[in-house]
N, C-alpha and C positions, 0 to 999 in steps of 0.2 A: 504494499500500499504506499502511495506517495505521501511523504510526511507533510504535515500542515503546521503553521505557526498560529496557534490560537491565541488571540489577544483580548484581554479583559481589563477594563479600568474600574477602579473602585475608589470610594472616598469615605467620609464619616458615616457611621451608623449603618454600615452595610455588611458587617461580619456574618450575620446569620444568613444573608443572601449568597455570600461567597461560599459558605460552608455547604449550602444546598447545591449550588452550581458545581462545586468541586465533587460532591458525591455522584452527581449525574455524569460528570466527566469520567470518574473512576469506573462507574457501572456500565456506561453506554458507549464509550469509544471503543471501536474494534481493535485499534492498535494503540500500544503504549509508547510508540516511537515519536509521536507528535510533540512539538515544542508548545509549552504553555507559558505565556508571558503575561504577568499581572503588573499593571502600573498602579501603585498606591499613591493617589494624589493628595489625600489627607487621611488621618487615621486617629480615632479616639477610642477604639475598642481592642486594641492589641491585634489587628489584622495582620501587621507585618510579622510579628512572632509566630502567629498561627500559620502563616504561609511558609515560613521557614521550616516548620515542622513537617509540612506536606512534601518536602523534598525527598523524604524517605519513600513516599509512595509514587511521586511523580519525578522520574529521574531526569526529565528535561524541563523542569520548571525554573523559570528565571523571574525574579522579582525585581522591578524597577521602583525605586522609592524617591519620591519627591522630597528634597531637603529644604525646600523654601518654606517661609511662614505663610505663604499663599498657595492656592491651587493653580495648576497649569490651565485646567479646563479640559473637557473632552476633545474639542477640536484639536488642540495641541498635543494631548497625550496619546491620542489615536495615531497621529502622525509619527510620534516618536516610537511607539511600539512597532509600527509597520517598518520603520527605518531599521530598528534593531533586530527584527525578525531574521532567523537563520535561513528559512526555507522560502522557495519560490512562491508558494501559495500561503496567503494570510487570511485568517477568518476571525471577524470581530464579533465578540459576544458581550452583551451588557451584563453587569454584575447581578441584576435581578432576573436572570433567565435560568431555565432548566432545560437540558437537552434530552432528547428521546433516544431510544435504542438505535445503535449503529448510525449515529448522526454523521460521522466522518465518512462512512461508506456512501451515504446518500449525496452528500455535497460533492464528493469526488466523482461520482457517477455523472454529474451534470456540469461541473465547472470547466471552463475552457479558456484559453488565452483570449484576450480582448473582450472579456465578459465580466460583469458583476452579477453574482448569483446571490439572491436573497432567499433565506429560508422562510418558512411560514410560521407565524405566531399563533399561539392559542392564548387568549387573553380572558380574564374575568370581565363581566359586563359593566365596566366602569366608564367606557367611552361609547358604549353602544356597538351594535354589530357593524361589519363592513365586509365588502366582497373580497377583500385582500387577506382575511384572517378567519380563524375559527374563534367563535365566542363561547367559552365554556369556564365555569368557575371550579378550579380545583383548590382554591384557597387565595386569601388576600395577603397572606404573610407566610414566611417559611415555617413557622411553628404550626400552622394548620394545613400545611400542604398535603394533598392526597396523592402521594408519590406513585403508588402502584396503580391507582385509578388513572392517573395521568398517562402512564406507560401503556395501559391497555387501550385507552382512547386512541393513543397514537398508532398503535397496532392496527386498530380497526378503521381508522380514518386516513391513512396515508393514500395519496392519490398520485398517479404517475404523470398527471398533466402539468404542463408548464405555462405560466402566465407572465406578464410583463409588469413588474412592480419593483420598487426599491425601498427597503428600510432595513434596520438592523434586526437580526444578525445577517451579515453579508460575507461573502467569500470571494476572493479574486486573486489573480497573479499580482505580485507586488510591483512588478514594472509598470503595470497599467496605472496603479495609484500614483506612483512616482512621475509618471509622464505628464500628469497634470498639476503636480505639486501638492497632492493631498488636500485635506481640509484647509480652507481659508480661515486663518486665526482671527480675522476681522469679526467672525461670528463667534461670540463667547458663550452664549446660553441656548441658542437654538438656530434653526434655519441653515446651519452648516451642512445638513444632509441635503436640503433642497438645492443649495448652491453647488455642492459637489456633483449631485446628480445632473444638473444642467450641464456642467462642464464635461462630465463623462459621455453624455449623450451627444454633445456637440463635437466631441473628439471621435465619435464613431464607435463607442463601446456598446456592446449588446447588453441589455437590461433584462434579466430573467429571474423569475421566482419559482422555485420548486416546492411542490406540495407533498414531497416525500420526506424532506428533512424538517422536522417539527420541533419547535421550542415552546415552553411555557414562558410567558412574560408577565411579571407582576405589575408593570407599567408605571413609569414616571418616578421611580424611586430616586434615581440620581438627580433629576432635574427639580421635581417638587418636593422631594423628601418623603421619608417613611410615613405612612398614614395620611398622605395628602388628601385622600377621599373622605376621611372622618371629619364631618362638620363640627363635631364637639371638640376637636383637638385644635385649640386656638393657635398654638405654635405652628402646627402643620398648615393651618389655613393662611397665617401670615406669610409663610414662605411660599405657598402656592400662589397667593396673590402677587407676591414680588416677582415670582417667575412669569406670571401673566404680563406684568409690566415690562419685564426684561424681553419677553417675546415681542411686544409691540415695538420695542427699539430695534430688534433684530429684523423685524418685517420692514421697518424703515430703511435699513441697510440693504435688504434685498431689492427694494424698489429703486434705491439709488444706483445699485450696481447693474440691475437688469432691466430697469424701466417698467417693472411689474412683478408679479409673483407667478412662479411656475414650480411644480413638483413632477417633472417628467415630460413636460412638453414645452421646452425652452423656445424663445423667439430664435429665429435664424438670422436676425439682424438687430443691430443696435447703433443708434446714432446719438452723438453728443449734442445735448440740447441745453440752451441757455434760457433762463427765465428772467425777464425784467418786470418787477412787480412794483406798481405804484401803490404805496401803503396809504389807503384812505379809509381804513377800518380800525376800530379799537380792539378787534378780535385777534389778539396775538396768537391765540391757540390754533387759529386756522393755518398759520404759516407752516408748522411742522407737518400738517397733513398735505399740504400743497407742494412743498419744496422737494420732496423725495423723488418726484418725477424728472428732476433736472440734474445736470452735471455741475452747473454754476448757476448761482442765483444773485441777481442784483436787486437791492431794495432801496427805496428813496428816503426811508426814515431811519434815523439813528437809533431810536428805541427798538424798532424792528430788527435792525442789524445786531444790536447788542444782545437782544434776546436770542437770536440764532447762534451767534458765535460763542456765547457763554453757556450754552446748554450743556449740562452734565450727562452725556449720553452713556456714561459707564457707571452711573450710580447704582442701578439695580444689580447688574452683573457683579460689581465689586462687592456689594453687600452679601450677595449669594456665594461668592467665592472667597469671602473673608479678607478683602483688600481694604486697608485704610487708605486715606489720601497719600500718605507717605509711601505706602506700599506700591500704589499705582505709579507714583513718580519713579520709584525704583525698579519696577518690574513690567511697566508697559512696553518695554523693549522687546518682550517675548511675543508681542502680537502685532498684526497689521492694524493700523488705526487710520482714521480719517482726520485731516487737518481742516477744521471748520473754517479757519481764517482764509484758507485757499478756496473754499467752496462758496463762501458768502462774501459779497462785496457791497460797499456802500456806494450807491450810484449805479449807472447803467453798465452792463457788461456786453462786450462784443463777442460775436461768434458766427459760425456758418449757419446755424439754425437757431432762431430766437422766437420764443413765445412771449408777447408783451400783453399786460393786462392790469387792471386795477384789482386789488384783493377783494373789493366788494362785489366784483362780477362773478366770483366763484360761487356756484350753487350746486345742488346735488346733481342737476341734469348734466352740466358741463364737466363736472368732476367725473361722473360715470362715462359720459360719451366721448369726452375729449382727453382729459388728463389720464385716465386709465387706458386709453387706446392710442396715446400720442405716438408711440413708436410705429404702430401700424399705419396711422394717418400719414406720417412722414414717409414711411416706406412706399406708399401708394401714391404720393403727391409728386407733382413736378416742381421744379425750382420756380420761385416767385413768391408773391405775398398773398396770403390767404386769410379769410375770416373763418374760424371754426368755433362754433358755439359762442359767439360774441367776443372771442379773443383773437388777437392778431398774430398769425404765424408767418414768419419770414424765413424762407429757404434759399440760401445762396449756393450751397454745395452740400451734397450728401456723400458721406463716407461711412460705409458699413464697417464697424470695428468689433463685430461679435467675436472673430477668431482671437482677438487680443485678450479676451476674457477667459479663455479656456485654461491656460496654464498660469498658475499663480506662484508667487515667491513669498515664503514666510521668513521672518527675521531668523538668523542663526542664533542658537542659544550660547550665551557666553559661558565659558568654562566654569566660572563661579556659580552659575545657575543650573548646572547639569545635574540630573538625577544620579542616584547611586544604584549600582547593579549588584544583585546577590544571586 
């Protein structure tokens, strides 16, 4: 059997999940020659010590330990695990997953070069059913997990069909991941999966989901925290709300980068667009909603400009990842970031494609029909001046730069920030 590097990231409050995942790895992998890589981003339960003990059972277990007082985050630590992996095939598993019998055999049956292969999740009904997964409750926490019932369900519900979908857990050849630069560390709390999927598809990689390799997924443990679904758990609800706010920021980054949102159907074109906004409204809160569709934004009002350039876009991610302001100053070098002072200008901005309007002109209708479809409108328009939804669009020159977005470069980790290897 071809060896696989299984890559798992974990953080605070996840030891019981890791223990269950490791039980399933021990019981259900056909080969013990695979490499198991665990990245410990943070630890408050002795996960590191427990994993070192597991080296007696898993001969190819490697533990990567973050030594910083803050978390790398999963976009960054997945990249590092894939970089560290010894084998050509890498397979990512989240810490709150449980694999089914012969999991390695089923993914190796289907994975090919230039392909990303997703396994199929079985999830409790916390998010509702979906055509991309099985919905079945075998437990909301490891302590109540019905392990044998889960294995029997998998045995009875494996299907040989293949569909087209992408989510974790996924398996691929490492060189495919490296060819596009891996996850963009611009996305610190979510949407890194949608971004990397866009880039994989645009680079010609085949997206496949197998319904033979099954996993149980407790859902959202790493992002929203343990017990996020319990409405009586005030701490969990506070963290879940903070994650929702972080999600809104990440969606803004998706819009800025791609001109809209896509998970699996990326635009085949992207044009750099400038907005010149006459600020004639007291509604400052409308600006962040509007600006994300443009590459550069000029505003006529000092208050509006200050509001945009002084926004703390890392507030929620930093709180969730345990960053103080001093920490962010010291460790922001680990991530791709956006310079708001380069993005926003006081006064008019020049460009090949310009949309000019008064802020008060934006309403629900032209937001939906114009702003959300601006890339499509420009793609299908001739050069010249146009009125769209009451807004003035000037096109001097169209350059499709979508291919420039496929491969990204993340900052190199400084030696003093590098994780330890055990």
